[in-house]
N, C-alpha and C positions, 0 to 999 in steps of 0.2 A: 563530574556529573554528565549524564547522558541525556540529551534531547531527543526524544522519540517521536517522530512525525508519522501520523496514521492517515492513510488515504485508501480508497478502494476503486476497483475497475469493474464494469460489468454489472453495475447495481441497477436492477430493475424493480426493486422493492419486493412485493410479494407476487409479482408476476414471474412465476418460476418456469413458464413454458416458452419464454422468449427465444426463438431459434437463432436470432441474430447475435444474441449474447449468451452462449450456453454456459458460460462459467462466471461465477462471482469470485473475486479475488480481493483479499484485504492485505495490504502491504504496511510494514513499518520500516521506515529508515531511521537508522540509529547513528546519531551524530554526537561525537563528543564535543563539549562545549569549547574545548581548547582548538578545535578545528573551525569553529563557527564563522569567525571574521574572514579567514582566508577562504572559505568555501563561498561566502557572499561576494567577496571581490572576485573570485574567479567566475561566478555566475554572471556578475555585472560585466566583466570584461568580455564574456562571450557575446552577449547582446550589444555591446558597444561596437563590435565588428560589423554589425548590420543595420544599427539604428543611430540616429542622432541621440546625444546625451540628454537632451531635454524630454525625449520620447520614453526613455528606459523605465522611469518611475512608473508610468501608466501601462506598461506591457505586463500581461500575465501569460506565461508559458503554459498553455493548456494543451494536451496532446491532440484533441480533436480540431482546435483552431490551426495548430501548426501543420497537421497532416493536410487540411483542406485549404490552407493558405488564405484564411479569412481573418477579419477583424484586424488586429495589430499586425498580423503576417501577410495581409492582403497584397502588400507591395514587394514581397521577395519572390525569388524564382524557386522552382521545385528544388534545384540543386541546393540552393541556400537553406531550404527547409530540412533537406537531409542533413546538411553540415550542422545546423543548430541541434537537431535531435541527437546526432552522433556525439557531439562535443559535450551535450549536457550529460548523457549516460556515462561518457568517458570521464566525467568529473567524479562520478561515484567510484569508479575503478581507481583513479589516480589518488584519490583521498582515502582508499580502502575503507569506504562506508558500506557496512553489511546492510542487506535488505532482507528481513524475514517476511515471508508471505504464507498464507493459507488459502487454498482454493476450496470452492464448493461447486460440484457439478449440479446445476439446478434441476435438472429433470430428475436425477436419482435423489435429490434432496426433497423434491415435491412428493415423490412416492414413499420416502421415509417419513415424512410428516403425516401423510394419511395413514399409513400402516400402524404407526406408533402413537398418534394423536387423535386420529378420527377423521372421517370424510370432510373435506372443505378446510381443514386446518392448515394454515400456512404460517411459518416463521420467517422472519426477515433474516436471510443469510448474514447479514452484517452483525446481528446480535449474536448468531451462532458461532461466528468465526472470531469474534473480538477476544473472548476469554483464552483461547487458545494461542493467539498471537501475544497477548499479554504475558501469558505463562513463559513462552519461549523467549521474549524479550528479557523477562526477569532472569530467566536461566543463562542468557548470553552475558548480561551485565554482571551476574555473579561469577562468571569465568574470568573477568577482567580484574577481579580484586575485592576483597571484603569491604573496603571503604566506598565502593562505587555505588551511586544510586541513579535512578532514571525518572524522568518526567514526561508525560504523554502530552502530545499537541496534536489536535484533530483539525481537519478541514472542517469550516463552519457549517454545521447542519442541525438545525434547530429540532428536526424530528427525531434525531438520535441522542439528544442531550441527556434526557432522563435515563435512558437505557444504558448509555455510556457510564454515567455517574453510578448507577446501580451495579453494573458489573464491575467496575473498579473497587467500590467499596467491598462487594462481596469477596473479591479476590483477597483483598487485604484483611478483612476483619471477621468474616463468617467461619466459625470453627468447623462447621459441617461441610464447607465446600470442599469438593474433590480436588479442585484446582486453586493453588496458592500462589501468591506473589509476596515478596518480603523486601523487594529493593525498588518498588515503584512508589514514589512519594507524591503528596498533594492530590488534588483532584485532576481531571482531564481538563485541559485548556483548549478553547475553541478560538481559531484565528480565521481572519479573512485570507484566503488562499492567494487573492491578487496581491497581497502585501507580505507574503511569506515565500521567499525563494525555495526554502526546503521542502514545504507542502508541494510546490510546483514540481520539483525534482522527483517527489514520491508519486505524484500523479503520473509523470512520464514513465517512471519504472514500473509502476503497477500496471499500466496499460500494456507494456511490451512483454512483462512476465506472464500476464493473462494470455496474451497472443501465443506465447511460446507454449504455455499449458495447453491451449486449444489446438496446436499444431501437434503436440505430442498424443492427443486424443482422437486425432484424425479429422477435426473440423477444418473447414476451408480457412485459410489465412492469406492476406495479400503478400505480394513480393515486397511491398514497401515494409511491412511489418517484419517479415523474415530476415531482412537485411540487418535487423538488431540482435539476432539470436546469439551471435558469437559474443557480444559484449554482455548481453543478459546471463549467458551461461558462466561467464567470468565472474560477474557480479554477485551471482547467487550461489557459487561454489566455495564459500568461504568456511563451510563446515557448520554454520549456524542454521536453525531451522530443521535440523535432521530429526528431531523428536517425533514430530507428526507430519506425515506427508500430505494427508487429505483429511479434512475435518470430519467429514461424514463417516468415512471408514473407521476413525478413531471413536467417535461416538457410539458407533454400532458395536464395536468390539469391547468397549469398556463400560458402557452404560445400558445398552439394550440387551436384555437376557431373554 
């Protein structure tokens, strides 16, 4: 069984003109259940090198807090924040955890919505990207063996709950859907990210994958973020996620005539 953790980066909702976050990125971290306990222990051991044991349960590794050294990370040095970041990302490499992602360039998506659906019409990029991520996760799981199945686990976001459930059911059950999944079971489960180490790792990966995508497109990216790009390249060069490189380009070439 594969546990598939979903989180996004660069989410500004229907504000598609945000110049500070020009790309929306949705990421799926695919963790086989056989690796879950060892991953949790390794995650805990990293934090144990910087915090007291009784503090660890209350710490949420959120990339914005780690970068700014605030909240739980207010007492660590900048060098220690780099170390935690790099060691967390290295976990995904060491455990050979694939991360599938899809990007949406918001300015182009805004133009796309208006041209194809009418002036002033906006669609949340999360809802657009999710079916494509689900389809590619399904494809990856299928490559691992006929008996393998997957289950989606989302960061808790009540505003997306109904749309997520509708998307997952359509992918499984609608005979008219052009996108299909056959290996994803059950509903999508929503969890509190502060209590889920794998969602926290997905948040970290999604942020730095987004920054690498922004850098590739010529947007300004900080040196702090660029320091992760070698690890990100290793993490995302597993051969998965090669079906669709960009959601918008795929939609335009396959659905918009």
